[in-house]
C-alpha positions as CSV (number, residue, x, y, z in Angstrom):
1,G,17.0,22.8,18.0
2,G,17.8,19.4,16.0
3,C,15.5,20.3,13.1
4,L,16.0,20.9,9.5
5,P,13.1,23.6,8.8
6,T,12.3,24.0,5.1
7,S,8.9,24.3,3.1
8,W,7.0,22.6,0.3
9,P,4.0,23.4,-1.7
10,H,1.4,21.2,-1.9
11,L,0.3,20.7,-5.5
12,P,-3.3,20.4,-6.4
13,A,-3.8,18.0,-9.4
14,R,-6.4,16.4,-11.0
15,A,-6.4,12.2,-10.2
16,Y,-4.7,9.9,-12.3
17,M,-2.7,13.0,-14.0
18,P,-0.1,11.5,-16.1
19,S,3.4,10.8,-14.9
20,A,4.9,13.4,-17.5
21,L,2.3,16.6,-16.1
22,L,3.3,15.3,-12.4
23,A,6.8,15.8,-13.2
24,A,6.1,19.0,-14.7
25,A,4.5,20.2,-11.5
26,A,7.1,19.1,-9.5
27,A,9.7,20.8,-11.4
28,T,7.7,23.9,-11.6
29,S,6.8,23.6,-7.5
30,S,10.5,24.9,-6.9
31,Q,9.8,28.2,-8.0
32,A,6.5,28.3,-5.8
33,V,9.1,28.0,-2.3
34,T,10.3,31.3,-3.3
35,N,7.3,33.0,-5.0
36,V,4.2,32.3,-3.7
37,T,2.2,34.4,-6.0
38,H,1.4,31.3,-8.0
39,G,-1.6,30.9,-5.3
40,R,0.2,27.3,-3.8
41,S,0.1,27.7,0.0
42,L,3.3,26.5,1.6
43,V,3.1,23.8,4.0
44,A,6.3,23.6,6.4
45,H,8.0,20.7,7.3
46,D,10.8,19.6,9.9
47,I,12.7,16.4,10.7
48,S,13.8,16.1,13.9
49,R,17.2,14.1,15.0
50,A,15.2,11.1,16.1
51,G,13.6,10.9,12.5
52,T,10.5,12.1,13.5
53,F,8.8,13.9,10.4
54,C,6.4,16.7,10.7
55,L,4.2,18.6,8.0
56,G,2.0,21.5,8.9
57,G,2.8,20.7,12.2
58,K,1.3,16.8,11.9
59,L,2.9,13.4,12.0
60,V,2.5,13.0,8.4
61,P,3.0,9.3,7.3
62,L,6.0,8.6,5.9
63,T,5.4,5.0,6.3
64,F,3.3,3.0,4.2
65,L,1.6,-0.3,4.3
66,L,0.6,-0.6,0.6
67,G,-1.5,-3.7,0.6
68,C,-2.6,-5.8,-1.1
69,Q,-6.3,-5.5,-0.6
70,R,-8.0,-8.6,1.3
71,C,-4.5,-9.7,2.9
72,G,-4.8,-9.1,6.4
73,S,-3.3,-5.4,6.1
74,N,-6.2,-3.9,8.3
75,S,-4.9,-6.4,11.3
76,L,-1.2,-6.0,10.5
77,Y,-1.9,-2.2,11.1
78,E,-3.8,-2.8,14.4
79,D,-0.6,-4.6,15.5
80,I,1.7,-1.7,14.0
81,V,0.0,1.0,16.0
82,G,-0.8,-1.1,19.1
83,S,2.6,-2.7,19.6
84,I,5.5,-0.7,17.8
85,R,6.7,1.5,20.2
86,G,6.5,5.3,18.4
87,A,3.5,4.6,16.1
88,R,0.5,7.0,16.2
89,S,-2.6,6.2,14.7
90,G,-4.4,8.7,12.3
91,H,-8.1,9.9,12.6
92,A,-11.3,10.0,10.3
93,L,-12.4,13.5,9.6
94,R,-16.0,14.5,10.1
95,G,-18.2,13.0,7.4
96,E,-15.8,10.2,6.5
97,P,-16.1,6.4,7.5
98,D,-14.2,5.3,10.4
99,Y,-11.5,3.4,8.3
100,Y,-10.2,6.5,7.1
101,A,-8.3,6.6,10.3
102,R,-6.3,3.8,8.9
103,E,-6.3,4.1,5.5
104,Q,-7.1,7.8,3.6
105,H,-6.7,6.7,-0.2
106,F,-5.5,10.2,-0.8
107,Y,-2.8,9.7,-3.2
108,A,-5.0,7.2,-5.4
109,T,-7.9,9.4,-5.4
110,D,-9.4,13.0,-6.2
111,S,-8.9,13.3,-2.5
112,W,-5.2,14.7,-3.7
113,S,-6.7,17.6,-5.2
114,R,-7.7,19.0,-2.1
115,G,-4.0,19.5,-1.0
116,M,-1.4,18.0,1.6
117,G,-3.1,20.2,4.4
118,F,-6.2,18.2,4.2
119,Y,-4.4,15.0,4.2
120,A,-2.2,16.0,7.2
121,D,-5.5,17.0,9.2
122,H,-6.0,13.3,9.6
123,F,-3.0,12.8,11.6
124,P,-1.9,13.8,15.4
125,E,-0.1,17.0,16.4
126,C,3.4,16.9,16.2
127,P,5.6,16.2,19.4
128,G,6.7,19.3,21.0
129,R,10.3,20.5,20.6
130,N,10.6,19.6,24.7
131,A,8.9,16.5,24.2
132,H,10.3,12.8,24.7
133,P,12.8,12.7,21.9
134,Q,11.9,9.2,20.9
135,Y,10.9,8.8,16.9
136,Q,7.6,9.0,16.3
137,F,5.5,8.2,13.1
138,T,2.3,7.1,11.6
139,V,1.1,4.5,8.9
140,D,-1.0,5.0,5.7
141,A,-2.6,1.7,5.2
142,T,-4.6,2.1,2.2
143,P,-4.3,-1.5,1.0
144,A,-5.0,-0.1,-2.6
145,Y,-1.9,1.6,-2.9
146,L,0.5,-1.2,-4.1
147,R,-1.8,-1.6,-7.3
148,K,-2.1,2.1,-8.3
149,P,0.7,3.5,-10.2
150,I,-0.3,6.9,-9.9
151,V,0.5,6.6,-5.9
152,A,4.5,6.0,-6.4
153,D,3.9,9.5,-9.1
154,R,2.2,11.4,-6.2
155,L,4.5,10.6,-3.6
156,Q,7.5,11.6,-5.4
157,A,5.8,14.7,-6.7
158,T,4.4,15.9,-3.3
159,L,6.2,15.1,-0.5
160,P,9.6,17.3,-0.1
161,G,12.9,15.9,-1.2
162,A,14.3,15.8,2.6
163,A,11.9,13.2,3.5
164,Q,12.2,10.9,0.2
165,P,15.2,8.9,1.8
166,L,13.0,8.3,4.7
167,L,10.1,6.6,2.9
168,K,9.5,2.9,3.9
169,F,7.0,0.6,2.6
170,V,5.5,-2.7,4.3
171,V,3.6,-5.3,1.8
172,I,2.0,-8.4,2.8
173,L,0.9,-10.7,0.1
174,R,-1.6,-13.6,-0.2
175,D,-2.2,-16.1,-2.6
176,P,-3.5,-14.4,-5.3
177,A,-6.5,-17.3,-6.0
178,L,-7.8,-16.7,-2.5
179,R,-7.1,-12.7,-2.5
180,L,-9.7,-13.0,-5.6
181,Y,-12.3,-14.9,-3.7
182,A,-12.2,-12.7,-1.0
183,Y,-12.5,-10.1,-2.9
184,W,-15.2,-11.4,-4.6
185,D,-16.7,-12.1,-1.5
186,A,-16.4,-8.5,0.0
187,F,-17.3,-6.3,-3.0
188,V,-19.2,-8.2,-5.5
189,L,-21.3,-10.9,-3.5
190,S,-22.2,-7.9,-1.0
191,G,-23.1,-5.6,-3.7
192,T,-25.0,-6.3,-7.2
193,G,-22.5,-8.7,-8.7
194,V,-22.9,-12.1,-9.5
195,K,-23.9,-14.3,-6.2
196,N,-22.4,-17.5,-7.7
197,F,-18.6,-17.4,-7.9
198,D,-17.8,-19.8,-10.5
199,N,-20.4,-18.0,-12.5
200,W,-18.5,-14.8,-11.7
201,L,-15.5,-16.2,-12.2
202,K,-16.2,-17.5,-15.7
203,V,-17.6,-13.9,-16.9
204,T,-14.8,-12.4,-15.4
205,M,-12.1,-14.7,-16.9
206,D,-13.9,-14.3,-20.3
207,A,-13.5,-10.5,-20.0
208,V,-9.7,-11.1,-19.1
209,R,-9.3,-13.2,-22.0
210,E,-11.0,-10.8,-24.1
211,C,-8.6,-7.7,-23.1
212,Q,-5.5,-10.0,-23.8
213,R,-6.5,-10.8,-27.3
214,N,-6.9,-7.2,-28.0
215,H,-4.0,-5.9,-25.6
216,G,-1.7,-8.4,-25.3
217,D,-0.8,-10.3,-22.1
218,D,0.1,-7.7,-20.0
219,L,-2.9,-7.0,-17.3
220,W,-1.1,-4.5,-14.8
221,P,-1.5,-1.8,-15.0
222,P,-4.8,-2.4,-16.1
223,P,-4.7,-1.3,-19.8
224,D,-6.7,2.0,-21.1
225,T,-8.4,0.9,-23.8
226,F,-12.3,0.2,-24.8
227,H,-11.1,-3.2,-25.3
228,C,-10.7,-3.8,-21.2
229,D,-13.1,-3.0,-18.5
230,E,-11.0,-1.5,-15.9
231,D,-12.6,-2.5,-12.8
232,T,-12.7,-6.3,-14.2
233,I,-9.3,-6.6,-15.1
234,E,-8.0,-4.6,-11.9
235,G,-9.7,-7.0,-9.4
236,V,-7.6,-9.9,-11.1
237,A,-4.9,-7.8,-11.8
238,A,-4.7,-6.9,-8.2
239,G,-2.8,-10.8,-7.8
240,V,-0.4,-10.0,-10.5
241,Y,2.5,-9.0,-7.9
242,H,5.5,-9.2,-9.5
243,A,4.6,-6.4,-11.8
244,Q,3.6,-4.3,-8.9
245,L,6.7,-4.9,-6.8
246,E,9.0,-4.4,-9.8
247,Y,7.5,-1.2,-10.2
248,W,7.8,0.0,-6.9
249,F,11.2,-1.6,-6.5
250,K,12.3,0.5,-9.6
251,R,10.8,3.9,-8.0
252,F,12.1,3.9,-4.5
253,G,14.6,1.0,-4.2
254,P,14.2,-2.5,-2.9
255,K,15.9,-1.6,0.4
256,R,12.9,0.6,1.1
257,F,10.6,-2.6,1.4
258,L,9.9,-5.0,4.2
259,L,7.5,-8.1,2.6
260,T,5.6,-10.8,4.5
261,S,2.6,-12.8,3.8
262,T,-0.9,-13.5,5.4
263,D,0.5,-16.9,6.0
264,A,3.5,-15.8,7.6
265,Y,1.7,-13.5,9.7
266,E,-1.0,-15.9,10.9
267,E,1.8,-18.3,11.6
268,D,4.3,-16.5,13.6
269,T,2.4,-13.1,14.5
270,Q,5.2,-12.1,17.1
271,R,7.7,-12.7,15.0
272,V,6.5,-10.6,12.1
273,V,5.4,-7.6,14.1
274,K,8.9,-7.8,15.6
275,D,10.3,-7.5,12.0
276,V,8.3,-4.9,11.0
277,S,9.2,-2.7,14.1
278,H,13.0,-3.5,13.6
279,F,12.6,-2.1,9.9
280,L,10.8,0.7,10.9
281,T,12.6,1.9,14.1
282,G,15.8,-0.3,14.3
283,S,14.3,-2.0,17.3
284,A,12.5,-5.2,17.5
285,E,11.7,-4.6,20.9
286,L,7.2,-4.3,21.1
287,A,5.6,-1.7,23.4
288,S,3.2,-4.9,23.8
289,P,2.5,-8.4,22.3
290,A,1.2,-7.9,19.1
291,R,-2.8,-9.2,19.6
292,H,-4.7,-8.9,16.6
293,P,-4.2,-11.9,14.5
294,S,-7.6,-13.1,14.9
295,N,-9.1,-10.4,12.8
296,I,-7.6,-11.6,9.8
297,D,-10.7,-13.6,10.1
298,S,-12.8,-11.1,8.6
299,I,-10.5,-11.6,4.9
300,K,-11.7,-15.3,5.1
301,V,-14.5,-16.8,3.1
302,F,-15.8,-19.4,4.9
303,G,-17.2,-22.7,2.7
304,G,-14.3,-22.6,0.2
305,M,-14.6,-22.1,-3.7
306,S,-15.1,-25.1,-5.8
307,S,-12.0,-27.3,-6.5
308,D,-13.0,-26.2,-10.2
309,A,-12.8,-22.8,-9.8
310,R,-9.5,-23.4,-7.3
311,T,-8.0,-25.3,-10.4
312,K,-8.7,-22.5,-13.2
313,L,-7.4,-19.5,-10.8
314,G,-4.4,-21.7,-9.9
315,R,-3.7,-22.3,-13.5
316,F,-4.1,-18.9,-14.4
317,Y,-1.7,-17.1,-11.7
318,Q,1.2,-19.9,-11.9
319,P,3.0,-18.0,-14.2
320,H,2.8,-14.9,-12.4
321,N,3.4,-16.7,-9.1
322,S,6.2,-18.1,-10.6
323,K,7.7,-14.8,-11.8
324,L,7.0,-13.1,-8.3
325,L,9.3,-16.4,-6.7
326,H,12.2,-15.5,-9.3
327,L,11.9,-11.7,-8.6
328,L,12.2,-12.1,-4.8
329,T,14.7,-14.8,-4.7
330,H,16.9,-12.6,-6.5
331,Q,16.6,-9.5,-4.2
332,T,19.1,-8.9,-1.8
333,Q,18.1,-5.5,-0.3
334,V,14.3,-6.4,0.5
335,T,13.4,-7.4,4.1
336,F,11.4,-10.6,4.2
337,S,9.7,-11.7,7.5
338,P,10.6,-14.4,8.0
339,S,11.8,-15.3,5.0
340,V,11.6,-15.2,1.3
341,K,10.8,-19.2,1.8
342,Q,8.4,-19.0,4.5
343,L,6.2,-16.5,2.5
344,G,4.7,-19.6,0.7
345,V,5.1,-18.7,-2.5
346,Q,6.4,-22.1,-3.2
347,G,2.9,-23.3,-2.2
348,W,0.7,-21.0,-4.7
349,I,2.8,-22.1,-7.4
350,A,1.8,-26.3,-6.5
351,G,-1.8,-24.8,-6.0
352,G,-1.6,-24.3,-9.7
Protein backbone atom coordinates (compact mmCIF):
# COMPACT_ATOMS: atom_id res chain seq x y z
CA GLY A 1 0.00 0.00 0.00
CA GLY A 2 0.96 3.63 -0.36
CA CYS A 3 2.55 3.26 -3.78
CA LEU A 4 1.64 4.51 -7.21
CA PRO A 5 2.26 1.59 -9.59
CA THR A 6 2.81 2.19 -13.26
CA SER A 7 5.29 1.19 -15.93
CA TRP A 8 7.55 2.80 -18.47
CA PRO A 9 9.56 1.46 -21.38
CA HIS A 10 13.29 1.80 -21.39
CA LEU A 11 14.18 3.43 -24.67
CA PRO A 12 17.19 2.15 -26.57
CA ALA A 13 18.75 4.91 -28.63
CA ARG A 14 21.99 6.04 -30.18
CA ALA A 15 24.28 8.19 -28.08
CA TYR A 16 23.93 11.90 -28.80
CA MET A 17 20.59 11.47 -30.53
CA PRO A 18 19.27 14.91 -31.55
CA SER A 19 16.65 16.47 -29.32
CA ALA A 20 13.96 16.25 -32.00
CA LEU A 21 14.42 12.51 -32.32
CA LEU A 22 14.44 12.10 -28.55
CA ALA A 23 11.17 14.00 -28.36
CA ALA A 24 9.70 11.74 -31.00
CA ALA A 25 10.89 8.70 -29.09
CA ALA A 26 9.29 10.00 -25.92
CA ALA A 27 6.02 10.71 -27.73
CA THR A 28 5.81 7.24 -29.24
CA SER A 29 6.88 5.49 -26.04
CA SER A 30 3.44 5.99 -24.49
CA GLN A 31 2.06 3.65 -27.13
CA ALA A 32 4.48 0.97 -26.01
CA VAL A 33 2.96 0.96 -22.53
CA THR A 34 -0.24 -0.53 -23.91
CA ASN A 35 1.24 -2.28 -26.93
CA VAL A 36 4.36 -4.26 -26.08
CA THR A 37 4.64 -5.75 -29.56
CA HIS A 38 7.10 -2.94 -30.36
CA GLY A 39 9.74 -5.02 -28.61
CA ARG A 40 10.39 -2.50 -25.83
CA SER A 41 10.48 -4.12 -22.42
CA LEU A 42 8.43 -2.50 -19.67
CA VAL A 43 10.14 -1.46 -16.45
CA ALA A 44 7.71 -1.08 -13.56
CA HIS A 45 8.21 1.75 -11.11
CA ASP A 46 6.60 3.01 -7.95
CA ILE A 47 6.95 5.93 -5.56
CA SER A 48 6.36 5.31 -1.87
CA ARG A 49 4.58 7.73 0.42
CA ALA A 50 7.98 8.70 1.82
CA GLY A 51 9.08 9.62 -1.72
CA THR A 52 11.38 6.66 -2.35
CA PHE A 53 11.55 5.99 -6.09
CA CYS A 54 11.96 2.45 -7.37
CA LEU A 55 12.33 1.33 -10.97
CA GLY A 56 12.58 -2.32 -11.86
CA GLY A 57 12.84 -3.05 -8.14
CA LYS A 58 15.97 -0.90 -7.79
CA LEU A 59 16.68 2.47 -6.15
CA VAL A 60 17.35 4.30 -9.41
CA PRO A 61 18.60 7.88 -8.89
CA LEU A 62 16.45 10.94 -9.14
CA THR A 63 19.27 12.93 -7.50
CA PHE A 64 22.18 13.97 -9.69
CA LEU A 65 25.49 15.51 -8.70
CA LEU A 66 26.09 17.04 -12.12
CA GLY A 67 29.66 18.28 -11.66
CA CYS A 68 31.72 20.14 -12.36
CA GLN A 69 34.61 17.85 -13.18
CA ARG A 70 37.76 18.38 -11.05
CA CYS A 71 35.72 20.47 -8.61
CA GLY A 72 35.39 18.12 -5.63
CA SER A 73 32.31 16.18 -6.68
CA ASN A 74 33.85 12.84 -5.65
CA SER A 75 34.45 14.07 -2.12
CA LEU A 76 30.98 15.62 -1.88
CA TYR A 77 29.43 12.36 -3.09
CA GLU A 78 31.23 10.46 -0.32
CA ASP A 79 29.86 12.91 2.23
CA ILE A 80 26.32 12.59 0.87
CA VAL A 81 26.40 8.80 0.97
CA GLY A 82 28.27 8.65 4.28
CA SER A 83 26.43 11.32 6.24
CA ILE A 84 22.93 12.00 4.88
CA ARG A 85 20.09 9.86 6.18
CA GLY A 86 18.54 7.57 3.60
CA ALA A 87 21.39 7.86 1.08
CA ARG A 88 22.45 4.56 -0.47
CA SER A 89 25.49 3.92 -2.64
CA GLY A 90 25.57 2.29 -6.04
CA HIS A 91 28.02 -0.38 -7.21
CA ALA A 92 30.06 -1.14 -10.30
CA LEU A 93 29.11 -4.13 -12.40
CA ARG A 94 31.54 -6.90 -13.30
CA GLY A 95 34.28 -5.59 -15.57
CA GLU A 96 33.60 -1.92 -14.75
CA PRO A 97 36.04 0.33 -12.87
CA ASP A 98 35.26 0.85 -9.18
CA TYR A 99 34.29 4.49 -9.71
CA TYR A 100 31.20 3.35 -11.62
CA ALA A 101 29.67 2.85 -8.18
CA ARG A 102 29.66 6.64 -7.95
CA GLU A 103 29.41 7.83 -11.54
CA GLN A 104 27.70 5.65 -14.13
CA HIS A 105 28.06 7.93 -17.21
CA PHE A 106 24.83 6.33 -18.44
CA TYR A 107 22.99 9.39 -19.74
CA ALA A 108 26.06 10.82 -21.52
CA THR A 109 27.46 7.81 -23.37
CA ASP A 110 26.58 4.84 -25.55
CA SER A 111 25.69 2.94 -22.38
CA TRP A 112 22.27 4.57 -22.68
CA SER A 113 21.45 2.28 -25.61
CA ARG A 114 21.62 -0.67 -23.20
CA GLY A 115 18.44 0.50 -21.51
CA MET A 116 17.21 1.42 -18.06
CA GLY A 117 17.42 -2.17 -16.83
CA PHE A 118 21.18 -2.08 -17.29
CA TYR A 119 21.40 1.27 -15.48
CA ALA A 120 19.20 0.05 -12.64
CA ASP A 121 21.50 -2.90 -12.02
CA HIS A 122 24.08 -0.45 -10.61
CA PHE A 123 21.85 0.32 -7.62
CA PRO A 124 20.58 -1.53 -4.54
CA GLU A 125 17.30 -3.33 -4.23
CA CYS A 126 14.37 -1.22 -3.13
CA PRO A 127 13.31 -1.54 0.51
CA GLY A 128 10.48 -3.99 1.05
CA ARG A 129 6.99 -2.71 1.64
CA ASN A 130 7.30 -3.71 5.31
CA ALA A 131 10.62 -1.91 5.74
CA HIS A 132 11.10 1.28 7.72
CA PRO A 133 9.24 4.02 5.79
CA GLN A 134 12.24 6.38 5.79
CA TYR A 135 12.94 8.12 2.48
CA GLN A 136 15.79 6.39 0.66
CA PHE A 137 17.63 7.55 -2.42
CA THR A 138 20.71 7.05 -4.58
CA VAL A 139 22.89 9.56 -6.41
CA ASP A 140 24.42 9.51 -9.88
CA ALA A 141 27.53 11.68 -9.48
CA THR A 142 28.85 11.70 -13.04
CA PRO A 143 30.79 15.01 -13.13
CA ALA A 144 30.61 15.37 -16.92
CA TYR A 145 26.80 15.62 -16.91
CA LEU A 146 26.73 19.38 -16.35
CA ARG A 147 28.45 20.11 -19.64
CA LYS A 148 26.50 17.54 -21.71
CA PRO A 149 23.18 18.88 -23.06
CA ILE A 150 22.21 15.36 -24.16
CA VAL A 151 21.84 14.37 -20.50
CA ALA A 152 18.89 16.70 -19.95
CA ASP A 153 17.25 15.37 -23.12
CA ARG A 154 17.62 11.79 -22.00
CA LEU A 155 16.42 12.38 -18.45
CA GLN A 156 13.20 13.86 -19.77
CA ALA A 157 12.77 11.21 -22.47
CA THR A 158 13.54 8.19 -20.31
CA LEU A 159 12.29 8.71 -16.76
CA PRO A 160 8.57 8.27 -16.15
CA GLY A 161 6.41 11.36 -15.90
CA ALA A 162 5.63 10.74 -12.23
CA ALA A 163 9.36 10.88 -11.45
CA GLN A 164 10.10 14.14 -13.25
CA PRO A 165 8.88 16.46 -10.43
CA LEU A 166 11.12 14.57 -7.98
CA LEU A 167 14.36 15.25 -9.84
CA LYS A 168 16.97 17.17 -7.84
CA PHE A 169 20.36 18.46 -8.95
CA VAL A 170 23.43 19.37 -6.91
CA VAL A 171 26.24 21.34 -8.56
CA ILE A 172 29.65 22.19 -7.14
CA LEU A 173 31.59 24.88 -9.03
CA ARG A 174 35.23 25.95 -8.95
CA ASP A 175 37.26 28.85 -10.28
CA PRO A 176 37.37 27.80 -13.96
CA ALA A 177 41.05 28.66 -14.32
CA LEU A 178 41.96 26.30 -11.49
CA ARG A 179 39.53 23.72 -12.82
CA LEU A 180 41.23 23.77 -16.23
CA TYR A 181 44.65 23.42 -14.60
CA ALA A 182 43.43 20.38 -12.65
CA TYR A 183 41.85 19.00 -15.83
CA TRP A 184 45.21 19.27 -17.59
CA ASP A 185 46.98 17.62 -14.67
CA ALA A 186 44.55 14.67 -14.58
CA PHE A 187 43.75 14.05 -18.23
CA VAL A 188 46.52 15.62 -20.33
CA LEU A 189 49.71 15.48 -18.32
CA SER A 190 49.04 11.89 -17.25
CA GLY A 191 48.25 10.88 -20.83
CA THR A 192 49.98 11.70 -24.08
CA GLY A 193 49.41 15.45 -23.93
CA VAL A 194 51.83 18.32 -23.57
CA LYS A 195 53.81 18.03 -20.32
CA ASN A 196 54.24 21.78 -19.87
CA PHE A 197 51.03 23.60 -18.93
CA ASP A 198 52.04 26.93 -20.49
CA ASN A 199 52.82 25.26 -23.82
CA TRP A 200 49.60 23.27 -23.72
CA LEU A 201 47.61 26.38 -22.83
CA LYS A 202 49.05 28.31 -25.79
CA VAL A 203 48.11 25.55 -28.24
CA THR A 204 44.69 25.18 -26.64
CA MET A 205 43.83 28.88 -26.63
CA ASP A 206 45.02 29.21 -30.25
CA ALA A 207 42.51 26.47 -31.11
CA VAL A 208 39.79 28.28 -29.14
CA ARG A 209 40.42 31.56 -30.96
CA GLU A 210 40.41 29.79 -34.33
CA CYS A 211 37.08 28.19 -33.45
CA GLN A 212 35.62 31.54 -32.40
CA ARG A 213 36.80 33.24 -35.60
CA ASN A 214 34.97 30.69 -37.69
CA HIS A 215 31.99 29.92 -35.52
CA GLY A 216 31.39 32.87 -33.20
CA ASP A 217 32.13 33.58 -29.57
CA ASP A 218 29.84 30.98 -28.00
CA LEU A 219 31.82 27.94 -26.88
CA TRP A 220 29.07 25.99 -25.13
CA PRO A 221 27.71 23.68 -26.27
CA PRO A 222 30.94 22.96 -28.21
CA PRO A 223 30.28 23.75 -31.87
CA ASP A 224 29.80 20.72 -34.09
CA THR A 225 31.97 21.90 -36.97
CA PHE A 226 35.30 20.96 -38.53
CA HIS A 227 36.57 24.42 -37.55
CA CYS A 228 36.55 23.39 -33.90
CA ASP A 229 38.26 20.44 -32.23
CA GLU A 230 35.48 19.25 -29.94
CA ASP A 231 37.70 17.71 -27.26
CA THR A 232 39.87 20.83 -27.01
CA ILE A 233 36.94 23.22 -26.94
CA GLU A 234 34.99 21.12 -24.45
CA GLY A 235 37.87 21.16 -21.96
CA VAL A 236 37.87 24.97 -21.94
CA ALA A 237 34.10 25.40 -22.29
CA ALA A 238 33.50 23.21 -19.24
CA GLY A 239 34.29 26.36 -17.23
CA VAL A 240 31.65 28.46 -18.99
CA TYR A 241 29.22 27.76 -16.17
CA HIS A 242 26.64 30.46 -16.87
CA ALA A 243 25.67 28.95 -20.23
CA GLN A 244 25.41 25.47 -18.79
CA LEU A 245 23.35 26.52 -15.79
CA GLU A 246 21.00 28.66 -17.89
CA TYR A 247 20.33 25.60 -20.04
CA TRP A 248 19.64 23.33 -17.07
CA PHE A 249 17.50 25.93 -15.30
CA LYS A 250 15.33 26.32 -18.39
CA ARG A 251 14.92 22.57 -18.78
CA PHE A 252 14.02 21.70 -15.18
CA GLY A 253 13.40 24.96 -13.30
CA PRO A 254 15.84 26.63 -10.91
CA LYS A 255 14.15 25.42 -7.72
CA ARG A 256 15.43 21.90 -8.47
CA PHE A 257 19.05 23.02 -7.99
CA LEU A 258 21.45 23.43 -5.10
CA LEU A 259 24.72 25.20 -5.93
CA THR A 260 27.87 25.27 -3.87
CA SER A 261 31.56 25.70 -4.68
CA THR A 262 34.86 24.01 -3.95
CA ASP A 263 35.88 26.95 -1.76
CA ALA A 264 32.64 26.93 0.24
CA TYR A 265 32.76 23.16 0.68
CA GLU A 266 36.34 23.26 1.95
CA GLU A 267 35.76 26.22 4.27
CA ASP A 268 32.61 24.88 5.95
CA THR A 269 32.14 21.24 5.04
CA GLN A 270 29.56 20.50 7.73
CA ARG A 271 27.39 23.47 6.72
CA VAL A 272 27.41 22.54 3.04
CA VAL A 273 26.59 18.88 3.67
CA LYS A 274 23.79 19.87 6.06
CA ASP A 275 22.42 22.21 3.39
CA VAL A 276 22.55 19.41 0.84
CA SER A 277 20.78 17.12 3.32
CA HIS A 278 17.99 19.64 3.87
CA PHE A 279 17.65 20.18 0.12
CA LEU A 280 17.40 16.45 -0.61
CA THR A 281 15.52 15.13 2.41
CA GLY A 282 13.90 18.09 4.17
CA SER A 283 16.10 17.63 7.24
CA ALA A 284 19.52 19.14 7.95
CA GLU A 285 20.23 16.57 10.67
CA LEU A 286 23.06 14.31 9.54
CA ALA A 287 23.38 10.63 10.37
CA SER A 288 27.07 11.27 11.08
CA PRO A 289 29.44 14.22 10.64
CA ALA A 290 30.75 14.84 7.14
CA ARG A 291 34.24 13.39 7.02
CA HIS A 292 35.72 13.53 3.53
CA PRO A 293 36.98 17.09 2.88
CA SER A 294 40.59 15.84 2.79
CA ASN A 295 39.75 13.84 -0.34
CA ILE A 296 39.52 17.13 -2.17
CA ASP A 297 43.32 17.26 -2.20
CA SER A 298 43.18 14.90 -5.17
CA ILE A 299 41.97 17.75 -7.41
CA LYS A 300 44.70 20.14 -6.34
CA VAL A 301 47.83 20.60 -8.47
CA PHE A 302 50.72 21.26 -6.17
CA GLY A 303 53.34 23.68 -7.45
CA GLY A 304 50.80 26.02 -9.03
CA MET A 305 50.54 27.40 -12.53
CA SER A 306 52.73 30.25 -13.75
CA SER A 307 51.58 33.80 -13.15
CA ASP A 308 51.46 34.35 -16.91
CA ALA A 309 49.11 31.40 -17.43
CA ARG A 310 46.98 32.45 -14.44
CA THR A 311 46.63 35.96 -15.89
CA LYS A 312 45.71 34.68 -19.37
CA LEU A 313 43.07 32.33 -18.03
CA GLY A 314 41.72 34.94 -15.63
CA ARG A 315 41.24 37.38 -18.50
CA PHE A 316 39.64 34.72 -20.70
CA TYR A 317 37.14 33.58 -18.08
CA GLN A 318 36.45 37.03 -16.58
CA PRO A 319 33.44 37.89 -18.80
CA HIS A 320 32.02 34.40 -18.30
CA ASN A 321 32.42 34.65 -14.54
CA SER A 322 30.73 38.06 -14.59
CA LYS A 323 27.78 36.57 -16.46
CA LEU A 324 27.67 33.73 -13.93
CA LEU A 325 27.55 36.14 -11.00
CA HIS A 326 24.78 38.14 -12.69
CA LEU A 327 22.80 34.96 -13.35
CA LEU A 328 23.10 33.69 -9.79
CA THR A 329 22.40 36.98 -8.01
CA HIS A 330 19.09 37.18 -9.88
CA GLN A 331 18.03 33.64 -9.05
CA THR A 332 15.56 33.56 -6.17
CA GLN A 333 14.60 29.88 -6.46
CA VAL A 334 18.03 28.25 -6.52
CA THR A 335 19.33 26.95 -3.18
CA PHE A 336 22.84 28.24 -2.48
CA SER A 337 25.20 26.80 0.09
CA PRO A 338 26.07 28.73 2.08
CA SER A 339 25.13 31.80 -0.03
CA VAL A 340 25.78 33.34 -3.45
CA LYS A 341 28.48 35.55 -1.95
CA GLN A 342 30.22 32.66 -0.22
CA LEU A 343 30.54 30.72 -3.47
CA GLY A 344 33.47 33.04 -4.16
CA VAL A 345 32.63 34.03 -7.74
CA GLN A 346 33.66 37.65 -7.04
CA GLY A 347 37.16 36.36 -6.30
CA TRP A 348 37.27 34.49 -9.60
CA ILE A 349 36.41 37.73 -11.39
CA ALA A 350 39.04 39.70 -9.46
CA GLY A 351 41.58 37.03 -10.35
CA GLY A 352 41.17 38.05 -14.00
